[in-house]
N, C-alpha and C positions, 0 to 999 in steps of 0.2 A: 159133172160131165166131159169125158176127154172132148181134145182137141177134134179128134175123128171123128163123135159122134155129135159133135155139133155142127158138121161141115154140112152140107146139101149135099143126097145123095149122088147127082152130076159131079159131084168134087168128088166122092169118096175114092182111093184108090183102094188097092189089094196094101195089107198090111209091110209088103217088100220095097212095092213100086211106091209106097207112101214115104217111102227115106227119100227117093231119087232125086224131087226137086231140088232138097235141102242139101243133102250131098252134095249136086251137081254146082249149086251155088258157093258152095265151102270149098269144093274146089277149082274152080274158076276162079275166085277170092285168093284162094293159094301161089296158083298159077301166076294171077298177075303180081304178087308180093315177089317170087320169086323172079318174075322177070325185073322186076323194078329195082331191086336186089342185086342188080347183074348192070346199074347205072353209075355213071361216076358220081360221089358224094352221098346217092341212097347208101350204097352198098357197106357204109359203114353203120349201119339199118339192119338189126336178121331178121328173116322170111318174116319171122313172129311177130312181130312188131308191125312191120308194114301189112300184114295179112291184118291186123287188129283192126287197124288205122284204116284201111280199105271197107271191114264189113262196117263200120261205123258210120263212114259216107254216106256210105250203100242206104243205111238201116235208117237215118237221117235225115237222107238227100232224096233217096224212093221209095223207102218202105219194102219190110223183107214179106214177101209173099206170105200167106196163111197156109198154102198151100208146102213149102218151105219150112217149114217149123219142127216139123215131127223130126225131118231129116237133121235141122240144124241141134235139136237137143239131141240128137243121135250122135252128130260128131263132137258135141259137147263132153259126152258121156265115154263113147266107145272106142272112138277114133282116139280121143284125146288119154285116155289110160293104155289105148294100142302102143300107140307113139312115144310116152313116158318108158314101157316097159323095155323097146327098142332103145333108147337110150342106154341099157345095159352093155347092146352091144361094142358102143364104145368107149369102153373103160376096163380095166385091170388092174387086180393086185399089183402089177409090177409097175405101175404109174404112180402108185401110194406109196410102194416101196422105193421108187425113184424121189418122192419128195425129203423122207428121211422121216424120222421121229418127234424131231423139234418143229419140221415145217406141216407135220399134219397137226402138231400140238396148236403153231401160231392160228391152221385154214382155223383148226375146229375154239379154239380162245374167241376169236375174232364175230365166228359167226354166233354162237352162243350169244356170247357177249353185247354184241349187236341184236340180235331178235330181242332177249327181253330188254335192255335198253330201250329198244322202236315200241316197246308197246308200252313200256311205263310212259315214255312221252306222251305216246299217244291218249292214254288214260288223264294224262295234266291238260295236253289240252282239250280236252273234250272230243276226243272222234272217235265214231264208231268201232266198236274192240275188233269187228273183223276187218274193216276195212283197214286200222293198224297191224291188224294180224299179216295180213295180203302183205302190205306195203314192208312190214317188218322180214317175213320171207323174200321176197323179191328182192329185195336189200341184200339181207345177208347168207341168201343162198346161192341162186343164180339164175336172178334175172327173170324174166318171161315165164320162163317154164316150172319154176320154180313157184311162179302166182297161181297159175292153172291148178300145178300137182296142188297145190297148198287149198284152193276153193275146192275141193272136193270133199277136205274136213272142216272147212269154217265155211261155208255155204255162202260165200256173202252173194250181195245183187252182182251182175252182167257188169253194171255200172262201176261198182267196190274193184273190178278185177281191172275196168279199163283205166282207173284211176292210178291202181299201183304200178300198172304196164307202164304207164305215161311217168312217175317219177322214178320208174328203175330207167328207162329209155334219156328223157333230161338228163337226170346226175350222173347216168353211165355214159353220156358220151363229152358231158363236161370233161369227166376224168381223165377221157382220148388223148385229150390237148393239155390237161395240167398234170398228169403225171410224169410225163418226160421231162418237161421244167424241172419241176421239185427233185424227182429223180436227178439229172444230172447235176443241180444248184446240192446237194448233198453228199456227191460223188458215189454213191451206191454202185456196189460191186453187182456184175449181172445177177448171179442168183438172187441176192436181196432185193435186186430191184424185179425181178422178173417174181419172186414169190412176195411179196406188195402188192404185183396189178392182179397177182391169182388169188391173192385172200383177199383182195378188197372192192373191184371191179364187178357190176353185177352182170352183163353178159357177158358170154364168152370171144363174140365176134369185137367185142369194145376190148378185153382185155386183150386179144391179137392185136385190136389197131393199136394199142398203150406201148405193151410191153417190146415188140420187136422196133420198136423207134429207137432203142438203143440198144441193135444189134441184135443177130439170129438168137446166141446162146442164155440173155434173156427172156429175148420171145418162150423160147424152147421150156425155158426153165417158169414163164408165167402160165404158156397151156399147158403144164402136169398141175399145176399148185391148181388152176384152177378146174381141172379135171378130178383132182382130188376134190377138191372143194364141193363138184357138182356128185360127187359118188354120197357125198354127205348127207345131201336131200332125201334118200330113204329112211334114214333110223331119224329125222327132221318130223318126216309125215308120220311116219309110224308112232312117232312118242305124242302130237298131234292129236291122231284119231284115237289113243288111248287117253288121252287127257280127256277129246271131247267124249269119251265114250263114261267116263268115269263122273263127268260132271252133270252128264243124262242121267244114269242111273242115279246118281245124289238128288238131284233136283225131280225127276219123280218117282224116287223110293220101290221103285221095282225096272226089271227088264222090261222093255218095250219096245216096239216097232227095230226098224235097221242097225244096229251099231253099226257107227262112222269109222272102222278099221279099215283104212285104205288095200284091202288084201295086197288088188294087184302090184304094190311097190314090188311084195316078196317077187314076183316075175323079172320084175327089175333086176333084184340081187342075185335070182339065178341066172341074167343072161351074162351079168359082171361075170361070175366064177365059169360060163362056159366059156366064155371069151378069154379069161385069163389061162386055159387048159386045153383049147384049143387054137391054130392058125389060122386067122379066115384070109382069105386069097384079096390082095388089094385093091382087084376091080369090085370084089363083090361086097367088101366092105362101104367104099367106096358108097355104090346103090344104097347100102342097106342107112347110111349115114344120112344123105338125099333122100329117101322114102321115107325115114323116123322124122325128117324137118319136116316134109312136105304134111305126114298127118298133122303134124305139130301145129303147122301155119292154120290144118285147118278148124282145128277147134281152137285157135284165134282169130279166124274168124269169124265161124260161129258164136262167140265171145263177143263179137264186135257188134253183130247181126243184132244183137238184144242191149247192146248201150245205147244210152238216149242224152245226148249231150243235156236238154234241159235238166236233168236230174245230175250229168256231173257240174254242171256251172251251179247248181244248186251246193253242192256239199262243199264250195267255199273253197277259200284260199292255206285252210290251214293242213289238211291233208299232202298238202303241195310242201310244205312247209316240214312236216313230219318226215318227210321223203327227203329234205336238206341237210336237215339234222342229222337223221340217222345215217348219209351218206358220209359225210362230214365226218362222222362218230367213225366208222369201219373204216376209215382212210385212215383217221385222226390214231385209232390202237393201233389196226395192224403195223402203222409203220412204226412207233414206239416197239412193238415187239421182236420187229424184225431187224430193230437198232440193237435192240438189247441182248437179242441172240448171237452178233455178230461180233 
């Protein structure tokens, strides 16, 4: 029985109106997250991270209304996918070219090495494979947006997503303060330091905060490297979808059910291509960036509205340890590659 069928007749809404309460709730939480992002100290955290925290607090202290559940589920699926597709308009092939073949190779090696290292350590620690995969994606690719994109294939619990986002938030925030000290101590040049931050720190906002502390050149290099790393989200998600499909077919010995290939990623790639060949007016581009961030914040708020604090606590400290080990690995591994390449 669906949620709509289970509601009393006086609570039932038309299919379109049924989505409205949940969409309004997630939009309000996303708007609040954007407002908090503008405050001192909270500005270092992305609106997406603040949105999932607000969603969790609302759900655990007040409770998600029954009427809102359909719209919350819609935000988790459709709104999320639209946001990921629109991310393509923030990237161009020219940005990848600016990093250079060596820089792209370092970013790809750090990403792939960290993903498989994290999965292996997760198995050794006895962590649920889905949670380990989400932590691996968030650490190796691009933080919270990678976690929620990967979950379209991984299909972990809302608590798994919340835990993975917490890991990239905690250790990415630590990196913002530690990286400039290490970079100065090692006398890294601006390009090398920027490449290191962009290839290893989790969130774009965290990369910007860390990279620009050693100058504008380092900041620009770090931002471009990070955007190049974000572009690798598409092939990674497609690869995970293909592996998931093969695993399901092998397990069931037949093709059955919907195969979890994330085709919306092709929309992401199409917009990257479009953005590479046409020039979007700066005001329009800024509006698209804001709108995309708002959609992703809505999706993260929806994720938070399904996360239970008790289940998060029940997961114990091992996933947090995995996040720490994974963060240290990508930092050390990418730094070694940058130093060796110089």
